[in-house]
N, CA, C and O of each residue as an XYZ file, in Angstrom:
512
protein
N      57.595     30.415    -35.591
C      58.347     31.428    -34.887
C      57.442     32.185    -33.921
O      57.848     32.503    -32.803
N      56.199     32.477    -34.360
C      55.264     33.185    -33.478
C      54.917     32.362    -32.255
O      54.803     32.894    -31.151
N      54.751     31.069    -32.449
C      54.450     30.187    -31.310
C      55.598     30.191    -30.310
O      55.374     30.244    -29.101
N      56.810     30.136    -30.806
C      57.968     30.160    -29.926
C      58.054     31.480    -29.167
O      58.317     31.478    -27.964
N      57.841     32.586    -29.831
C      57.887     33.885    -29.169
C      56.777     34.027    -28.143
O      56.966     34.681    -27.118
N      55.618     33.422    -28.402
C      54.510     33.465    -27.446
C      54.845     32.660    -26.189
O      54.457     33.045    -25.086
N      55.564     31.547    -26.350
C      55.927     30.699    -25.220
C      57.193     31.144    -24.499
O      57.459     30.685    -23.388
N      57.973     32.023    -25.104
C      59.269     32.403    -24.550
C      59.202     32.958    -23.122
O      60.023     32.546    -22.303
N      58.282     33.865    -22.768
C      58.246     34.349    -21.377
C      57.922     33.239    -20.366
O      58.505     33.196    -19.282
N      57.008     32.360    -20.718
C      56.664     31.257    -19.821
C      57.850     30.307    -19.695
O      58.164     29.850    -18.596
N      58.501     30.012    -20.794
C      59.652     29.115    -20.791
C      60.796     29.683    -19.952
O      61.443     28.945    -19.209
N      61.045     30.969    -20.063
C      62.119     31.594    -19.270
C      61.803     31.507    -17.778
O      62.686     31.197    -16.978
N      60.570     31.774    -17.402
C      60.180     31.673    -16.003
C      60.301     30.261    -15.471
O      60.747     30.052    -14.343
N      59.911     29.303    -16.270
C      59.990     27.898    -15.866
C      61.450     27.481    -15.677
O      61.773     26.804    -14.701
N      62.322     27.868    -16.581
C      63.737     27.512    -16.457
C      64.371     28.137    -15.220
O      65.176     27.491    -14.549
N      64.026     29.365    -14.912
C      64.553     30.003    -13.706
C      64.055     29.310    -12.442
O      64.829     29.084    -11.511
N      62.783     28.976    -12.404
C      62.220     28.290    -11.241
C      62.797     26.897    -11.080
O      63.063     26.465     -9.958
N      62.994     26.193    -12.171
C      63.591     24.853    -12.112
C      65.014     24.920    -11.591
O      65.436     24.047    -10.834
N      65.752     25.933    -11.981
C      67.114     26.102    -11.481
C      67.151     26.315     -9.979
O      68.053     25.822     -9.302
N      66.184     27.040     -9.458
C      66.115     27.245     -8.007
C      65.766     25.961     -7.271
O      66.323     25.682     -6.210
N      64.855     25.186     -7.824
C      64.420     23.967     -7.144
C      65.481     22.875     -7.143
O      65.535     22.071     -6.213
N      66.319     22.835     -8.163
C      67.361     21.805     -8.209
C      68.302     21.951     -7.015
O      68.788     20.949     -6.492
N      68.562     23.168     -6.581
C      69.411     23.381     -5.414
C      68.733     22.941     -4.119
O      69.419     22.615     -3.150
N      67.418     22.926     -4.086
C      66.696     22.540     -2.869
C      66.551     21.030     -2.702
O      66.270     20.568     -1.596
N      66.730     20.260     -3.749
C      66.487     18.816     -3.687
C      67.343     18.127     -2.642
O      66.793     17.393     -1.820
N      68.669     18.319     -2.621
C      69.450     17.650     -1.571
C      69.046     18.080     -0.166
O      69.069     17.269      0.760
N      68.683     19.329     -0.001
C      68.252     19.810      1.310
C      66.959     19.132      1.753
O      66.828     18.761      2.920
N      66.010     18.965      0.846
C      64.755     18.290      1.181
C      64.998     16.839      1.597
O      64.362     16.337      2.524
N      65.902     16.188      0.921
C      66.182     14.790      1.229
C      66.868     14.663      2.581
O      66.570     13.740      3.340
N      67.781     15.576      2.893
C      68.490     15.511      4.174
C      67.644     16.015      5.340
O      68.008     15.790      6.494
N      66.527     16.691      5.070
C      65.659     17.190      6.141
C      64.798     16.093      6.748
O      64.002     16.366      7.646
N      64.938     14.874      6.283
C      64.172     13.779      6.857
C      62.908     13.446      6.102
O      62.007     12.814      6.655
N      62.819     13.859      4.844
C      61.655     13.514      4.031
C      61.617     12.009      3.812
O      60.545     11.409      3.745
N      62.798     11.405      3.701
C      62.887      9.966      3.464
C      63.305      9.256      4.748
O      63.813      9.884      5.677
N      63.087      7.937      4.791
C      63.467      7.144      5.943
C      62.294      6.710      6.796
O      62.460      6.444      7.987
N      61.106      6.634      6.204
C      59.899      6.299      6.949
C      59.223      5.027      6.459
O      58.073      4.771      6.817
N      59.895      4.236      5.664
C      59.301      3.026      5.097
C      59.402      3.045      3.594
O      59.463      4.112      2.983
N      59.421      1.872      2.993
C      59.677      1.760      1.554
C      58.645      2.503      0.709
O      59.017      3.299     -0.153
N      57.362      2.257      0.939
C      56.327      2.893      0.110
C      56.295      4.400      0.350
O      56.197      5.178     -0.599
N      56.377      4.809      1.596
C      56.374      6.237      1.924
C      57.584      6.936      1.329
O      57.476      8.046      0.806
N      58.740      6.280      1.410
C      59.954      6.855      0.833
C      59.859      6.958     -0.683
O      60.274      7.959     -1.268
N      59.311      5.921     -1.321
C      59.158      5.976     -2.781
C      58.221      7.106     -3.177
O      58.486      7.822     -4.143
N      57.132      7.271     -2.442
C      56.177      8.348     -2.743
C      56.824      9.714     -2.510
O      56.655     10.630     -3.315
N      57.566      9.847     -1.407
C      58.254     11.111     -1.137
C      59.280     11.443     -2.190
O      59.365     12.583     -2.646
N      60.064     10.448     -2.582
C      61.076     10.665     -3.622
C      60.412     10.989     -4.953
O      60.909     11.819     -5.715
N      59.288     10.334     -5.232
C      58.535     10.602     -6.456
C      58.021     12.046     -6.462
O      58.082     12.726     -7.486
N      57.523     12.502     -5.328
C      57.033     13.888     -5.232
C      58.160     14.901     -5.396
O      58.012     15.893     -6.110
N      59.291     14.647     -4.730
C      60.428     15.565     -4.850
C      60.947     15.588     -6.278
O      61.253     16.654     -6.812
N      61.048     14.415     -6.903
C      61.513     14.348     -8.280
C      60.573     15.019     -9.260
O      61.001     15.504    -10.307
N      59.291     15.048     -8.922
C      58.304     15.670     -9.804
C      58.357     17.189     -9.762
O      57.876     17.852    -10.682
N      58.934     17.742     -8.712
C      58.948     19.199     -8.571
C      59.845     19.897     -9.580
O      59.550     21.012    -10.011
N      60.924     19.254     -9.954
C      61.862     19.892    -10.873
C      62.098     18.982    -12.072
O      61.835     17.780    -12.024
N      62.584     19.563    -13.112
C      62.906     18.799    -14.308
C      64.411     18.652    -14.390
O      65.150     19.622    -14.219
N      64.862     17.435    -14.652
C      66.298     17.203    -14.713
C      66.707     16.538    -16.001
O      65.880     16.015    -16.747
N      67.984     16.567    -16.243
C      68.548     15.935    -17.425
C      69.015     14.526    -17.073
O      69.544     14.317    -15.982
N      68.835     13.566    -17.959
C      69.256     12.191    -17.667
C      70.735     12.061    -17.330
O      71.086     11.252    -16.472
N      71.609     12.820    -17.967
C      73.036     12.716    -17.696
C      73.336     13.114    -16.248
O      74.133     12.461    -15.576
N      72.707     14.170    -15.778
C      72.918     14.644    -14.416
C      72.287     13.678    -13.413
O      72.757     13.571    -12.281
N      71.250     12.989    -13.811
C      70.547     12.099    -12.881
C      71.436     10.959    -12.404
O      71.274     10.488    -11.278
N      72.368     10.508    -13.231
C      73.271      9.443    -12.804
C      74.170      9.912    -11.669
O      74.390      9.181    -10.704
N      74.681     11.117    -11.782
C      75.517     11.681    -10.720
C      74.708     11.886     -9.444
O      75.169     11.571     -8.347
N      73.511     12.411     -9.600
C      72.646     12.649     -8.449
C      72.247     11.344     -7.775
O      72.174     11.282     -6.548
N      71.990     10.312     -8.549
C      71.636      9.005     -7.978
C      72.788      8.443     -7.159
O      72.573      7.880     -6.086
N      74.003      8.593     -7.657
C      75.168      8.132     -6.911
C      75.316      8.868     -5.586
O      75.638      8.260     -4.565
N      75.085     10.167     -5.602
C      75.178     10.952     -4.368
C      74.077     10.571     -3.377
O      74.313     10.521     -2.170
N      72.892     10.306     -3.882
C      71.803      9.886     -2.998
C      72.103      8.533     -2.369
O      71.841      8.327     -1.184
N      72.647      7.616     -3.148
C      73.012      6.294     -2.609
C      74.105      6.427     -1.550
O      74.062      5.737     -0.531
N      75.086      7.307     -1.779
C      76.149      7.519     -0.797
C      75.598      8.074      0.520
O      76.129      7.793      1.594
N      74.525      8.867      0.418
C      73.954      9.457      1.634
C      72.984      8.513      2.337
O      72.392      8.881      3.352
N      72.814      7.303      1.810
C      72.025      6.296      2.506
C      70.591      6.124      2.044
O      69.829      5.398      2.683
N      70.205      6.758      0.970
C      68.849      6.610      0.444
C      68.755      5.258     -0.260
O      69.633      4.902     -1.046
N      67.682      4.499      0.025
C      67.572      3.160     -0.553
C      67.309      3.209     -2.054
O      66.890      4.230     -2.598
N      67.566      2.078     -2.707
C      67.509      2.016     -4.162
C      66.091      2.231     -4.703
O      65.927      2.777     -5.794
N      65.070      1.809     -3.957
C      63.688      2.046     -4.385
C      63.434      3.555     -4.522
O      62.895      4.020     -5.527
N      63.828      4.292     -3.504
C      63.586      5.741     -3.503
C      64.422      6.455     -4.554
O      63.939      7.372     -5.218
N      65.665      6.039     -4.705
C      66.529      6.657     -5.717
C      65.958      6.415     -7.103
O      65.933      7.323     -7.934
N      65.503      5.207     -7.355
C      64.921      4.896     -8.672
C      63.658      5.708     -8.927
O      63.478      6.249    -10.018
N      62.782      5.798     -7.928
C      61.547      6.582     -8.089
C      61.872      8.055     -8.310
O      61.250      8.708     -9.148
N      62.833      8.577     -7.572
C      63.227      9.973     -7.717
C      63.752     10.259     -9.119
O      63.336     11.229     -9.753
N      64.652      9.427     -9.598
C      65.284      9.674    -10.892
C      64.272      9.553    -12.038
O      64.260     10.381    -12.949
N      63.435      8.532    -11.988
C      62.438      8.377    -13.058
C      61.474      9.565    -13.058
O      61.148     10.099    -14.118
N      61.018      9.980    -11.874
C      60.104     11.128    -11.806
C      60.815     12.412    -12.222
O      60.223     13.261    -12.887
N      62.082     12.558    -11.835
C      62.832     13.768    -12.141
C      63.011     13.959    -13.640
O      63.036     15.086    -14.135
N      63.135     12.849    -14.355
C      63.353     12.926    -15.795
C      62.030     12.966    -16.572
O      61.960     13.592    -17.630
N      60.974     12.303    -16.058
C      59.740     12.181    -16.847
C      58.598     13.081    -16.416
O      57.769     13.451    -17.248
N      58.525     13.447    -15.143
C      57.422     14.285    -14.655
C      57.947     15.699    -14.518
O      59.081     15.900    -14.084
N      57.148     16.666    -14.876
C      57.589     18.053    -14.767
C      56.490     18.958    -14.270
O      55.742     19.526    -15.066
N      56.382     19.100    -12.958
C      55.391     20.020    -12.404
C      55.776     21.450    -12.739
O      54.915     22.275    -13.046
N      57.066     21.742    -12.680
C      57.537     23.093    -12.978
C      57.323     23.431    -14.447
O      56.991     24.571    -14.773
N      57.504     22.477    -15.323
C      57.361     22.735    -16.759
C      55.926     22.580    -17.243
O      55.657     22.709    -18.437
N      55.011     22.308    -16.336
C      53.608     22.096    -16.717
C      52.997     23.290    -17.457
O      52.269     23.067    -18.425
N      53.249     24.544    -17.062
C      52.667     25.661    -17.830
C      53.104     25.686    -19.297
O      52.295     25.963    -20.182
N      54.368     25.399    -19.550
C      54.851     25.388    -20.936
C      54.230     24.225    -21.697
O      53.767     24.383    -22.827
N      54.224     23.049    -21.062
C      53.650     21.878    -21.716
C      52.155     22.067    -21.972
O      51.649     21.687    -23.028
N      51.455     22.656    -21.004
C      50.022     22.901    -21.171
C      49.737     23.885    -22.285
O      48.793     23.703    -23.053
N      50.553     24.931    -22.378
C      50.347     25.927    -23.430
C      50.693     25.374    -24.805
O      50.046     25.718    -25.794
N      51.698     24.529    -24.872
C      52.141     24.018    -26.171
C      51.321     22.826    -26.651
O      51.018     22.724    -27.840
N      50.960     21.920    -25.739
C      50.314     20.671    -26.144
C      48.868     20.531    -25.681
O      48.182     19.582    -26.061
N      48.411     21.461    -24.871
C      47.057     21.386    -24.338
C      47.083     20.915    -22.885
O      47.836     20.011    -22.524
N      46.251     21.541    -22.067
C      46.267     21.255    -20.633
C      45.808     19.843    -20.308
O      46.361     19.199    -19.416
N      44.822     19.368    -21.009
C      44.316     18.018    -20.727
C      45.413     16.973    -20.952
O      45.642     16.106    -20.109
N      46.077     17.069    -22.085
C      47.162     16.143    -22.392
C      48.291     16.270    -21.372
O      48.797     15.260    -20.883
N      48.688     17.494    -21.047
C      49.807     17.720    -20.129
C      49.507     17.148    -18.742
O      50.367     16.510    -18.135
N      48.301     17.371    -18.244
C      47.945     16.844    -16.923
C      47.903     15.323    -16.914
O      48.414     14.696    -15.986
N      47.311     14.731    -17.922
C      47.257     13.270    -17.994
C      48.638     12.650    -18.145
O      48.942     11.640    -17.510
N      49.474     13.253    -18.984
C      50.811     12.724    -19.180
C      51.622     12.761    -17.883
O      52.326     11.804    -17.559
N      51.522     13.851    -17.156
C      52.256     13.965    -15.904
C      51.717     13.026    -14.840
O      52.496     12.463    -14.072
N      50.415     12.845    -14.775
C      49.831     11.917    -13.803
C      50.268     10.480    -14.090
O      50.651      9.748    -13.177
N      50.208     10.086    -15.351
C      50.619      8.726    -15.721
C      52.122      8.534    -15.463
O      52.535      7.487    -14.964
N      52.928      9.531    -15.799
C      54.370      9.430    -15.551
C      54.664      9.356    -14.055
O      55.576      8.635    -13.649
N      53.918     10.080    -13.233
C      54.096     10.041    -11.778
C      53.814      8.642    -11.235
O      54.588      8.112    -10.438
N      52.707      8.051    -11.668
C      52.350      6.711    -11.197
C      53.331      5.657    -11.709
O      53.714      4.745    -10.976
N      53.727      5.790    -12.958
C      54.660      4.818    -13.530
C      56.054      4.941    -12.928
O      56.808      3.968    -12.949
N      56.419      6.095    -12.397
C      57.732      6.240    -11.759
C      57.857      5.286    -10.573
O      58.901      4.662    -10.381
N      56.800      5.176     -9.786
C      56.837      4.250     -8.649
C      56.843      2.807     -9.128
O      57.573      1.977     -8.584
N      56.040      2.498    -10.135
C      55.988      1.140    -10.661
C      57.341      0.738    -11.273
O      57.823     -0.371    -11.041
N      57.937      1.622    -12.036
C      59.229      1.330    -12.663
C      60.316      1.167    -11.601
O      61.178      0.297    -11.723
N      60.276      1.998    -10.566
C      61.264      1.870     -9.486
C      61.137      0.509     -8.805
O      62.139     -0.160     -8.556
N      59.921      0.107     -8.510
C      59.712     -1.195     -7.863
C      60.166     -2.335     -8.773
O      60.849     -3.255     -8.325
N      59.785     -2.274    -10.057
C      60.177     -3.323    -10.998
C      61.697     -3.380    -11.194
O      62.269     -4.463    -11.318
N      62.338     -2.229    -11.222
C      63.786     -2.181    -11.408
C      64.517     -2.865    -10.249
O      65.380     -3.717    -10.464
N      64.167     -2.488     -9.037
C      64.866     -3.034     -7.871
C      64.517     -4.508     -7.691
O      65.381     -5.301     -7.316
N      63.279     -4.886     -7.949
C      62.883     -6.285     -7.847
C      63.624     -7.132     -8.870
O      64.087     -8.227     -8.552
N      63.739     -6.635    -10.090
C      64.459     -7.348    -11.135
C      65.938     -7.492    -10.773
O      66.527     -8.551    -10.990
N      66.533     -6.449    -10.231
C      67.928     -6.533     -9.801
C      68.111     -7.573     -8.699
O      69.159     -8.214     -8.620
N      67.106     -7.741     -7.857
C      67.180     -8.725     -6.790
C      67.131    -10.147     -7.316
O      67.615    -11.063     -6.652
N      66.564    -10.348     -8.477
C      66.463    -11.681     -9.067
C      67.769    -12.103     -9.742
O      68.017    -13.293     -9.934
N      68.598    -11.126    -10.099
C      69.833    -11.453    -10.827
C      70.890    -12.020     -9.913
O      71.987    -12.346    -10.366
C-alpha cells in the first residue's frame, strides 16, 4: 500500500499527460509526418506511437482510421505495436516501480522490435 501511495502522484501525472497526447496523434499524422518513404514512415510512426500509451482494444479502431486516411500498413503496424508496448510517457512510473535501467532497456528493445514486427507482419501478409 505504501508503494502504491508513493507512486500515486507520478501515476496521476502520467495518465493526464497521456490523455493529452492521445488527442495529438491524429494531428501529427495529418501534419505530414508520414509519406516520405517506407523506412522513414515506419520510424516516424514508431516515434509517434512511443509518445503515448494506448490500450490494445482502442488500437484496432485507430489502425482502421489510419488506414482510411491513407497511411500504409507498415507504418500502421509500427505505430500500433509501439503504442501498445513502448511508453515514453509512462517511463517515470515504470522507472520508479521496476528500476530505471530495466525500464530504459525494455523500452529501447520494444521500440526496435516494433519496427521489426511491423515489417515481418506486412511481409508475411504478402506471402499469403
